[in-house]
C-alpha positions as CSV (number, residue, x, y, z in Angstrom):
1,M,-23.4,11.3,58.6
2,I,-26.1,12.2,56.0
3,V,-24.7,15.7,55.9
4,H,-21.0,14.5,55.3
5,F,-21.6,11.7,52.9
6,I,-24.7,13.0,50.9
7,T,-25.2,16.7,51.3
8,L,-21.7,18.1,51.3
9,P,-20.4,15.9,48.4
10,R,-23.4,17.0,46.4
11,I,-22.9,20.6,47.0
12,A,-19.1,20.4,46.3
13,A,-19.7,18.4,43.1
14,S,-22.2,20.9,41.9
15,L,-19.9,23.9,42.5
16,L,-16.8,22.3,40.9
17,A,-18.8,20.9,37.9
18,G,-20.3,24.3,37.4
19,A,-17.0,26.0,37.4
20,S,-15.4,23.4,35.1
21,L,-18.2,23.4,32.6
22,S,-18.4,27.3,32.4
23,L,-14.7,27.7,32.0
24,S,-14.8,25.0,29.3
25,G,-17.5,26.9,27.5
26,L,-15.8,30.3,27.9
27,I,-12.5,28.7,26.4
28,F,-14.5,27.2,23.6
29,Q,-16.2,30.5,22.7
30,Q,-12.8,32.4,22.8
31,V,-10.9,29.9,20.7
32,L,-13.7,29.4,18.0
33,R,-14.9,33.0,18.2
34,N,-18.4,31.7,18.6
35,P,-20.7,32.9,21.5
36,L,-22.8,29.7,21.1
37,A,-19.8,27.3,21.6
38,E,-19.8,25.0,24.7
39,P,-19.5,21.2,25.4
40,S,-23.0,20.4,24.4
41,T,-23.3,22.5,21.3
42,T,-20.0,21.2,19.9
43,G,-20.8,17.5,20.4
44,V,-18.2,17.2,23.0
45,S,-20.5,16.1,25.8
46,A,-22.3,13.5,23.7
47,G,-19.0,12.1,22.4
48,A,-17.5,11.7,25.9
49,A,-20.7,10.1,27.2
50,L,-20.9,7.6,24.3
51,A,-17.2,6.7,24.8
52,L,-17.7,5.9,28.5
53,K,-20.7,3.9,27.8
54,A,-19.2,1.9,25.0
55,S,-16.0,1.2,26.9
56,A,-18.0,0.0,30.0
57,L,-20.2,-2.3,28.0
58,L,-18.0,-3.5,25.2
59,V,-14.6,-4.0,27.0
60,P,-15.6,-4.3,30.7
61,S,-12.6,-6.7,31.4
62,L,-10.1,-4.0,30.6
63,A,-11.5,-1.7,33.4
64,L,-10.3,1.4,31.4
65,P,-10.1,4.6,33.5
66,P,-12.9,6.9,32.8
67,V,-11.1,10.2,32.3
68,P,-8.9,9.0,29.3
69,V,-11.9,7.3,27.7
70,A,-14.1,10.4,28.1
71,C,-11.3,12.6,26.7
72,A,-10.9,10.4,23.7
73,G,-14.5,10.4,22.9
74,A,-14.8,14.1,23.4
75,A,-11.9,14.9,21.2
76,A,-13.3,12.6,18.4
77,A,-16.6,14.4,18.6
78,M,-14.9,17.8,18.4
79,C,-12.8,16.7,15.5
80,L,-15.9,15.5,13.7
81,T,-17.6,18.9,14.4
82,L,-14.7,21.0,13.0
83,A,-14.4,18.7,10.0
84,L,-18.2,19.2,9.2
85,A,-17.9,23.0,9.6
86,S,-14.4,23.0,7.9
87,R,-14.3,26.2,5.8
88,S,-17.4,27.8,7.5
89,L,-15.8,28.2,10.9
90,A,-16.4,31.9,10.5
91,S,-20.1,31.1,10.7
92,P,-21.1,30.7,14.4
93,L,-24.5,29.1,13.3
94,R,-23.1,26.3,11.0
95,L,-20.4,25.3,13.6
96,I,-23.1,24.9,16.3
97,L,-25.5,23.1,13.8
98,A,-22.7,20.6,13.1
99,G,-22.0,20.1,16.8
100,L,-25.7,19.5,17.7
101,V,-26.1,17.0,14.9
102,V,-23.0,15.1,16.1
103,G,-24.8,15.0,19.4
104,L,-27.9,13.6,17.8
105,F,-25.8,10.8,16.1
106,C,-24.2,9.8,19.3
107,G,-27.7,9.9,20.9
108,G,-28.8,7.3,18.3
109,I,-25.9,5.1,19.1
110,N,-26.7,5.4,22.8
111,S,-30.2,4.3,22.1
112,V,-28.9,1.1,20.4
113,L,-26.7,0.4,23.4
114,A,-29.6,1.0,25.9
115,L,-31.8,-1.4,24.0
116,F,-29.2,-4.3,23.9
117,F,-27.8,-3.6,27.4
118,H,-30.8,-2.4,29.3
119,E,-30.0,-4.2,32.6
120,E,-26.3,-3.3,32.5
121,L,-27.2,0.5,31.9
122,R,-30.0,0.8,34.4
123,S,-27.7,2.6,36.8
124,V,-26.5,4.8,33.9
125,F,-29.8,6.3,33.2
126,L,-29.7,8.8,35.9
127,W,-26.0,9.6,35.3
128,N,-26.9,10.2,31.6
129,T,-29.4,12.9,32.6
130,G,-27.0,14.7,34.9
131,S,-28.3,13.6,38.2
132,L,-26.1,14.7,41.2
133,L,-28.0,12.2,43.4
134,N,-25.9,9.9,45.6
135,L,-22.6,11.4,44.6
136,G,-19.7,10.7,47.0
137,W,-16.5,12.6,47.5
138,D,-14.9,10.8,44.6
139,A,-16.5,13.1,42.1
140,S,-14.9,16.1,43.7
141,G,-11.7,14.3,43.9
142,Y,-11.7,13.9,40.2
143,L,-12.7,17.5,39.5
144,A,-10.7,19.6,41.9
145,P,-7.2,18.9,40.7
146,V,-8.1,19.0,37.0
147,L,-10.0,22.4,37.5
148,L,-7.0,23.9,39.3
149,I,-4.5,22.9,36.7
150,C,-6.6,23.9,33.7
151,A,-7.6,27.2,35.4
152,L,-3.9,28.0,36.0
153,L,-3.1,27.2,32.3
154,A,-6.0,29.4,31.2
155,I,-4.7,32.2,33.2
156,L,-1.2,31.7,31.6
157,L,-2.9,31.9,28.2
158,I,-5.0,35.0,28.7
159,R,-3.0,37.3,26.4
160,P,-2.7,34.9,23.6
161,L,-6.3,33.9,23.8
162,E,-7.3,37.6,23.8
163,L,-5.3,38.2,20.7
164,L,-7.4,35.4,19.0
165,A,-10.2,37.8,18.9
166,L,-8.3,39.5,16.1
167,E,-8.3,38.0,12.5
168,E,-5.8,35.2,12.1
169,H,-3.3,37.3,10.2
170,G,-3.5,40.1,12.8
171,G,-2.7,37.5,15.6
172,R,0.3,36.3,13.6
173,S,1.6,39.8,13.0
174,L,1.8,40.3,16.8
175,G,3.8,37.2,17.2
176,V,1.0,34.8,18.4
177,P,1.4,31.2,17.3
178,V,-2.2,31.0,16.4
179,V,-2.5,27.2,15.5
180,A,-0.7,26.3,18.8
181,V,-2.8,28.5,20.8
182,R,-6.0,27.3,19.3
183,L,-5.1,23.6,19.8
184,T,-4.0,24.3,23.4
185,G,-7.2,26.1,24.1
186,L,-9.4,23.3,22.6
187,L,-7.4,20.7,24.5
188,L,-8.1,22.6,27.8
189,A,-11.8,22.9,27.0
190,V,-12.2,19.3,26.0
191,V,-10.3,17.9,29.0
192,L,-12.4,20.1,31.4
193,A,-15.7,19.0,29.9
194,S,-14.8,15.3,29.6
195,V,-13.5,15.0,33.2
196,T,-16.7,16.7,34.4
197,I,-18.8,14.2,32.5
198,A,-16.8,11.3,33.9
199,A,-17.4,12.6,37.3
200,V,-20.9,13.7,37.5
201,G,-22.6,12.9,34.2
202,V,-24.0,14.9,31.2
203,I,-24.9,18.4,32.2
204,G,-25.6,20.7,29.3
205,F,-25.7,24.4,28.5
206,V,-24.0,25.6,31.8
207,G,-21.1,26.6,29.4
208,I,-23.4,28.9,27.4
209,A,-25.3,30.3,30.4
210,A,-22.4,31.4,32.6
211,P,-20.4,33.3,29.9
212,T,-23.6,35.0,28.7
213,I,-24.5,36.2,32.2
214,A,-20.9,37.4,32.7
215,R,-21.1,39.5,29.6
216,L,-24.5,40.8,30.6
217,A,-23.1,41.5,34.1
218,G,-20.5,44.0,32.5
219,F,-17.4,41.6,32.3
220,R,-16.4,42.6,28.7
221,T,-12.8,41.5,28.4
222,F,-11.7,37.9,28.3
223,R,-9.4,38.6,31.2
224,Q,-12.4,39.5,33.4
225,R,-14.5,36.7,32.3
226,V,-11.8,34.0,33.1
227,V,-12.4,35.0,36.8
228,A,-16.0,35.8,36.7
229,T,-17.3,32.9,34.5
230,P,-16.3,29.9,36.8
231,L,-17.9,31.6,39.7
232,L,-21.1,32.3,38.1
233,G,-21.1,28.7,36.6
234,S,-20.7,27.3,40.2
235,I,-23.5,29.4,41.6
236,L,-25.7,28.6,38.5
237,L,-25.4,24.9,38.8
238,W,-25.6,24.8,42.5
239,L,-28.9,26.9,42.3
240,A,-30.2,24.5,39.6
241,D,-29.5,21.5,41.7
242,Q,-31.2,23.0,44.8
243,T,-34.2,23.9,42.8
244,T,-34.6,20.1,41.8
245,Q,-34.5,19.2,45.4
246,I,-36.9,22.0,46.6
247,N,-39.8,21.0,44.2
248,P,-39.5,17.6,42.8
249,L,-41.2,17.4,39.4
250,L,-43.5,14.7,38.2
251,G,-43.3,12.8,41.4
252,N,-39.5,12.3,41.5
253,E,-36.5,14.6,41.8
254,L,-35.8,16.0,38.4
255,P,-32.2,15.4,37.3
256,T,-30.1,18.6,37.4
257,G,-28.9,18.1,33.8
258,V,-32.5,18.1,32.5
259,L,-33.3,21.4,34.2
260,T,-30.0,23.1,32.8
261,A,-30.8,21.7,29.3
262,I,-34.3,23.2,29.4
263,F,-32.8,26.5,30.6
264,G,-29.9,26.4,28.2
265,G,-32.2,25.6,25.2
266,A,-34.4,28.6,25.9
267,L,-31.2,30.8,26.3
268,L,-30.0,29.6,22.9
269,L,-33.4,30.6,21.3
270,W,-33.1,34.0,23.0
271,M,-29.5,34.6,21.7
272,L,-30.3,33.6,18.1
273,P,-31.8,36.9,16.9
274,R,-28.6,38.6,18.3
275,L,-26.1,36.5,16.3
276,R,-24.6,37.2,12.8
277,G,-24.1,34.2,10.6
278,A,-23.7,33.2,7.0
279,N,-26.4,31.6,5.1
280,L,-26.5,28.2,3.5
281,G,-26.9,29.6,0.1
282,D,-30.0,30.4,-2.0
283,A,-31.7,27.2,-1.3
284,G,-35.1,28.4,-2.0
285,A,-34.1,29.6,-5.6
286,S,-32.3,26.4,-6.2
287,L,-35.4,24.4,-5.3
288,A,-37.6,26.7,-7.4
289,R,-35.3,26.3,-10.5
290,R,-35.9,22.6,-10.3
291,N,-39.4,22.8,-11.5
292,V,-38.7,22.6,-15.2
293,S,-37.7,19.1,-15.7
294,K,-40.1,16.3,-17.1
295,I,-41.5,13.7,-14.7
296,P,-39.3,10.7,-14.6
297,Y,-41.9,8.1,-15.4
298,I,-39.4,5.2,-16.1
299,T,-37.3,5.9,-12.9
300,F,-40.5,6.2,-10.8
301,A,-41.8,3.0,-12.2
302,L,-38.5,1.2,-11.6
303,W,-38.5,2.2,-7.9
304,V,-42.1,1.2,-7.3
305,V,-41.1,-2.3,-8.8
306,L,-38.1,-2.4,-6.5
307,L,-40.3,-1.4,-3.5
308,V,-42.8,-4.2,-4.2
309,I,-40.0,-6.7,-4.5
310,L,-38.6,-5.6,-1.3
311,I,-41.9,-5.7,0.6
312,W,-42.5,-9.3,-0.9
313,A,-39.1,-10.4,0.1
314,S,-39.2,-8.8,3.6
315,L,-42.5,-10.6,4.2
316,L,-41.2,-14.1,3.2
317,F,-37.6,-14.2,3.6
318,A,-36.1,-13.9,7.2
319,R,-33.7,-15.5,9.6
320,G,-35.1,-18.1,12.0
321,L,-33.8,-20.7,14.5
322,D,-32.8,-23.0,11.6
323,G,-31.1,-20.1,9.6
324,W,-32.4,-18.3,6.6
325,V,-35.9,-19.4,5.6
326,W,-37.9,-18.7,2.5
327,Q,-41.7,-19.5,3.1
328,G,-44.7,-18.9,1.0
329,V,-47.9,-17.5,2.6
330,S,-49.5,-21.0,2.1
331,D,-46.5,-23.0,3.5
332,G,-47.6,-22.5,7.2
333,N,-45.6,-19.3,7.6
334,A,-46.8,-18.5,11.1
335,G,-44.6,-15.3,11.0
336,F,-46.4,-13.8,8.1
337,E,-49.3,-12.7,10.1
338,W,-46.9,-10.9,12.5
339,R,-44.7,-9.4,9.8
340,W,-47.1,-8.0,7.3
341,P,-48.5,-5.2,9.7
342,R,-45.1,-3.9,10.7
343,V,-43.7,-4.1,7.1
344,T,-46.7,-2.2,5.8
345,A,-46.7,0.2,8.6
346,S,-43.0,0.9,8.1
347,A,-43.6,1.6,4.3
348,I,-46.6,3.9,4.9
349,A,-44.7,5.8,7.8
350,G,-41.6,6.2,5.7
351,A,-43.5,7.6,2.8
352,M,-45.3,9.9,5.1
353,L,-42.1,11.3,6.7
354,A,-40.5,11.6,3.2
355,V,-43.5,13.7,1.9
356,A,-43.4,15.8,5.0
357,G,-39.8,16.5,4.5
358,A,-40.3,17.5,0.9
359,I,-43.1,19.9,2.0
360,I,-40.9,21.4,4.7
361,Q,-38.0,21.9,2.4
362,R,-40.1,23.7,0.0
363,I,-42.0,26.1,2.4
364,T,-38.7,26.9,4.2
365,G,-36.7,27.2,1.1
366,N,-34.1,25.1,2.8
367,A,-32.7,21.9,1.4
368,M,-31.3,20.7,4.8
369,A,-34.7,21.0,6.6
370,S,-36.5,17.8,7.8
371,P,-39.0,16.9,10.5
372,E,-36.1,15.4,12.6
373,I,-33.7,18.4,12.1
374,L,-36.4,21.1,12.8
375,G,-37.4,19.3,16.0
376,I,-40.9,18.5,14.7
377,S,-40.4,14.9,15.5
378,S,-39.3,15.6,18.9
379,G,-42.4,17.9,19.6
380,A,-44.6,15.1,18.2
381,G,-42.7,12.6,20.5
382,L,-43.2,14.9,23.5
383,G,-47.0,15.1,22.8
384,V,-47.3,11.3,22.8
385,A,-45.0,11.0,25.9
386,L,-47.3,13.4,27.9
387,L,-50.3,11.4,26.7
388,F,-48.6,8.2,27.8
389,L,-48.1,9.8,31.3
390,F,-51.7,11.0,31.7
391,D,-53.6,8.4,29.8
392,P,-51.6,5.2,29.1
393,A,-54.7,3.4,27.6
394,S,-55.6,6.1,25.2
395,G,-56.9,5.3,21.8
396,H,-55.0,5.7,18.6
397,A,-57.1,8.5,17.5
398,L,-56.1,10.4,20.6
399,K,-52.4,9.6,20.1
400,I,-52.5,10.9,16.5
401,S,-54.0,14.1,17.8
402,A,-51.4,14.5,20.5
403,A,-48.5,13.7,18.2
404,S,-49.8,16.1,15.3
405,S,-50.5,18.9,17.8
406,G,-47.0,18.6,19.2
407,A,-45.5,18.6,15.8
408,F,-47.7,21.6,14.6
409,L,-46.8,23.7,17.5
410,T,-43.2,23.0,17.2
411,L,-43.2,23.8,13.4
412,A,-45.2,27.0,14.1
413,L,-42.8,28.0,16.9
414,S,-39.8,27.4,14.7
415,F,-41.3,29.7,12.1
416,A,-42.2,32.4,14.6
417,L,-38.7,32.4,16.2
418,A,-36.8,32.2,12.9
419,R,-38.7,35.1,11.4
420,N,-37.7,37.2,14.5
421,A,-34.2,36.1,13.7
422,S,-34.3,37.3,10.1
423,A,-35.2,33.8,8.8
424,S,-32.0,32.7,7.2
425,P,-31.7,28.9,6.5
426,E,-29.1,28.3,9.0
427,R,-31.2,30.2,11.8
428,M,-34.2,28.1,10.9
429,L,-32.3,24.9,11.3
430,L,-30.7,26.0,14.5
431,T,-34.0,27.2,15.9
432,G,-35.4,23.8,15.3
433,V,-32.5,22.0,16.7
434,A,-32.7,24.1,19.9
435,L,-36.3,23.3,20.2
436,G,-35.5,19.6,19.7
437,T,-32.9,19.9,22.6
438,V,-35.5,21.5,25.0
439,F,-38.2,18.8,24.1
440,G,-35.6,16.1,24.4
441,A,-34.8,17.3,27.9
442,L,-38.4,17.2,28.8
443,L,-38.6,13.7,27.4
444,S,-35.8,12.7,29.6
445,A,-37.6,14.2,32.6
446,I,-40.5,11.9,31.9
447,T,-38.7,8.7,31.0
448,V,-36.3,8.9,33.9
449,R,-39.2,8.4,36.4
450,F,-39.2,4.5,35.9
451,D,-43.1,4.7,35.9
452,P,-44.7,1.4,35.0
453,R,-47.1,3.4,32.8
454,L,-44.2,4.2,30.5
455,T,-43.1,0.6,29.8
456,G,-43.7,0.8,26.1
457,L,-42.6,4.5,25.8
458,L,-38.8,3.7,25.6
459,S,-39.3,1.1,22.9
460,W,-41.4,3.5,21.0
461,L,-38.9,6.3,21.3
462,A,-36.3,4.0,19.8
463,G,-38.5,3.5,16.7
464,S,-39.5,-0.1,17.2
465,T,-42.3,-1.6,14.9
466,Y,-42.5,-4.7,17.0
467,S,-46.0,-4.0,18.5
468,V,-47.7,-2.6,15.3
469,T,-51.2,-4.0,14.9
470,T,-53.6,-4.2,11.9
471,F,-55.5,-1.3,13.4
472,D,-52.4,0.8,13.5
473,V,-51.9,0.0,9.7
474,L,-55.4,1.0,9.0
475,A,-55.1,4.3,11.0
476,L,-51.9,5.1,9.0
477,A,-53.4,4.2,5.7
478,S,-56.5,6.4,6.5
479,V,-54.4,9.5,7.2
480,A,-52.1,8.8,4.2
481,L,-55.0,8.5,1.9
482,G,-56.6,11.6,3.2
483,V,-53.6,13.5,2.7
484,A,-52.9,12.1,-0.7
485,A,-56.4,13.4,-1.8
486,I,-55.7,16.9,-0.5
487,L,-52.1,17.3,-1.7
488,P,-52.7,17.8,-5.3
489,L,-54.6,21.0,-4.5
490,T,-51.4,22.5,-2.9
491,L,-49.0,21.8,-5.7
492,R,-49.2,25.5,-7.0
493,W,-48.2,26.7,-3.6
494,L,-45.3,24.3,-3.4
495,V,-44.0,25.6,-6.7
496,I,-44.3,29.3,-5.9
497,L,-43.4,29.6,-2.2
498,P,-39.7,28.7,-2.7
499,L,-39.5,31.9,-4.8
500,G,-40.0,34.0,-1.7
501,N,-42.9,35.8,0.0
502,V,-42.7,38.9,-2.3
503,T,-42.9,37.0,-5.4
504,A,-45.5,34.7,-4.1
505,R,-47.7,37.6,-3.1
506,Q,-47.2,39.3,-6.7
507,I,-48.4,36.1,-8.2
508,G,-51.5,36.2,-6.2
509,V,-50.7,33.5,-3.5
510,N,-52.0,34.2,0.1
511,V,-48.8,33.3,1.8
512,G,-50.2,33.2,5.3
513,T,-53.1,30.8,4.4
514,S,-51.0,28.5,2.0
515,R,-48.1,28.3,4.5
516,L,-50.4,27.5,7.4
517,T,-52.2,24.8,5.3
518,L,-49.0,23.2,4.3
519,L,-47.7,23.4,8.0
520,F,-50.8,21.6,9.1
521,I,-50.4,18.8,6.4
522,A,-46.7,18.3,7.2
523,S,-47.5,18.2,11.0
524,L,-50.3,15.6,10.4
525,L,-48.0,13.4,8.4
526,T,-45.1,13.7,10.9
527,G,-47.2,13.1,13.9
528,T,-48.9,10.1,12.5
529,A,-45.7,8.5,11.2
530,V,-43.9,9.2,14.4
531,L,-46.3,7.0,16.3
532,T,-45.0,4.1,14.3
533,I,-41.3,4.6,13.9
534,G,-40.4,6.9,16.7
535,P,-39.2,10.6,16.6
536,L,-35.8,10.1,15.1
537,S,-35.3,8.4,11.7
538,F,-34.0,11.1,9.2
539,V,-36.1,9.7,6.5
540,G,-37.7,13.1,6.0
541,L,-34.1,14.4,5.1
542,I,-32.8,11.4,3.0
543,A,-35.7,10.7,0.8
544,P,-36.3,14.2,-0.8
545,H,-32.6,14.5,-1.6
546,L,-32.6,10.9,-3.1
547,A,-35.7,11.9,-5.1
548,R,-34.0,15.0,-6.6
549,M,-30.8,12.9,-7.3
550,T,-32.8,10.2,-9.1
551,G,-34.8,12.7,-11.3
552,G,-37.6,14.0,-9.2
553,R,-37.4,17.7,-10.3
554,T,-40.9,19.0,-10.4
555,V,-43.0,19.2,-7.3
556,L,-45.2,16.4,-8.1
557,S,-42.5,14.0,-9.2
558,Q,-40.5,15.0,-6.2
559,L,-43.4,14.2,-3.8
560,A,-44.1,10.9,-5.6
561,M,-40.5,9.8,-5.7
562,S,-39.9,10.9,-2.1
563,A,-42.9,8.7,-0.9
564,V,-41.6,5.7,-2.7
565,L,-37.9,6.2,-1.6
566,G,-39.1,6.9,1.9
567,A,-41.0,3.6,2.1
568,F,-38.0,1.8,0.5
569,V,-35.7,3.1,3.1
570,M,-38.0,2.3,6.1
571,V,-38.9,-1.2,4.8
572,S,-35.1,-1.9,4.3
573,A,-34.4,-0.6,7.9
574,D,-37.1,-2.8,9.2
575,W,-36.0,-6.0,7.5
576,L,-32.2,-5.3,8.4
577,G,-33.3,-4.5,11.9
578,R,-35.1,-7.8,12.3
579,N,-32.4,-10.0,10.8
580,L,-28.9,-8.4,11.3
581,L,-28.6,-9.5,14.9
582,F,-31.3,-12.2,15.2
583,P,-32.8,-13.2,17.6
584,Y,-32.2,-9.5,18.9
585,E,-33.8,-6.6,17.0
586,I,-32.6,-3.2,16.1
587,P,-35.6,-0.8,15.9
588,A,-36.2,0.4,12.4
589,G,-36.3,4.1,13.4
590,T,-33.0,3.9,15.2
591,L,-31.2,2.0,12.3
592,A,-32.6,4.6,9.8
593,A,-31.3,7.4,12.0
594,L,-27.8,5.8,12.2
595,V,-27.8,5.8,8.4
596,G,-29.4,9.1,7.9
597,T,-27.2,11.1,10.2
598,P,-23.9,10.3,8.3
599,Y,-25.8,11.3,5.2
600,F,-26.5,14.7,6.9
601,F,-22.9,14.9,7.7
602,W,-22.0,14.4,4.2
603,L,-24.5,17.0,3.0
604,M,-23.0,19.6,5.4
605,W,-19.5,18.8,4.4
606,H,-20.4,18.9,0.7
607,Q,-22.0,22.3,1.0
608,S,-19.1,23.7,3.0
609,Q,-16.7,22.8,0.1
């Protein structure tokens, strides 16, 4: 009975899911002419998973069938990814960057759903990590006919898809309806991925690994890989699933999707130096040219006044059981003593992340870099999660050390890997996102254990400021003041480094020492701030851009404006999170991320135009 109802269905599901995902990835790569394309890196997996969760939670009475819902979500995510890449479809790196950020955005929405529907989603947690545990024969019943039909269609499309490897005008000259073939191929890939997700859950990076292994094994033509890739994908996912059962990690069986995400992220990092891709432009020179304007004293003073007014209003004006209430400190406002630590902490953490983002953009010469995009926040989050696991009662100083160490190691690793990949801005971003993917998978491996020691971890990961204490505020303020005292000594480096390493050395700057010092400062700021507002907020991306748009052109003015605007964004997010759905609460970090990701989308689309 156990073999028939548990063991065999699991083996069948792993083989069919591996074949479906690998064939989907192969078709994505052929249609988009991009060796990194697959359901996870194009946002398709995240879109399908979000659509399934949303339909089950928001319209359960309709009992919508999972496959059409998953296909709709996957198609919407794919369209968004293609729209963001738009004219830069020829750049493999930019397309994948767009897809991975679409996945991050869907993940932010998933976090909100998980917070408000925690009990309803309890059974979905394992599914979301790609666990093949307790699958019946229904999963194989979903997958087998869809895989068979799509495989036959892919075989029929072998010649047109092979001709897509030529330039678009070359394919048309040979009589290939390029647009129709591309749309058909994308439809096949999306259907394969979404049906697999509906059947077994979110399993990432099999679509990259299997085609890559097929190429390394000597299968050069698309015709050969159509046969070899599904077979290799089946074996790969089956081996991954068996590995999770042989040696359960951290006390419980590790979900198969987590293991494939770790392996796939590492494979993505290995492939980066071997790719060709266009740059985002001369961002470093652009940043350097912005050092000639005057400090916008009036604009800065105006934003400081607005920030003070916002903090004052957020402390005294809020929704209660009797509706909107305005209370003074002396009017018996019992909520004031609970509000001021979280409001103050939000302001300081927002300012710290904003300054960290401005520093990172300077030293990378990349206007799209931020602690969140480069995976630094995820590295800090992983450091704190590991500390939670081994010492749940650890002190605040130890947590700051763990978070800062994780952030520093991530940033240093991003620089090392990007340097080996010729250090273009896009490669730097994609390296960070890939590291963030690996660290996110490791975080999932930790949080999926349902360990009582990790009770507060999920709330923290979402960016909740609910449990912030006076001591937390003092710790944040101490680090912020310490960095503020050191930062003026680094202004010359921040002016010169965007000009490039050669120019900086000619001027007399020790590039290694200056970059290492600035890395440490950015990591300390990020690690400390992440302890308060969680690993995903996008304040480090938004605030420096807003600072430049509002007149912060010099290094000093940009840092100061970024700090004020970062504080403004986070205090606004905290106040809105407390009051929008009262008595329920949206974590400030999650709300800021949901606002920040569309801004990143706009920035990508604007640069592509």
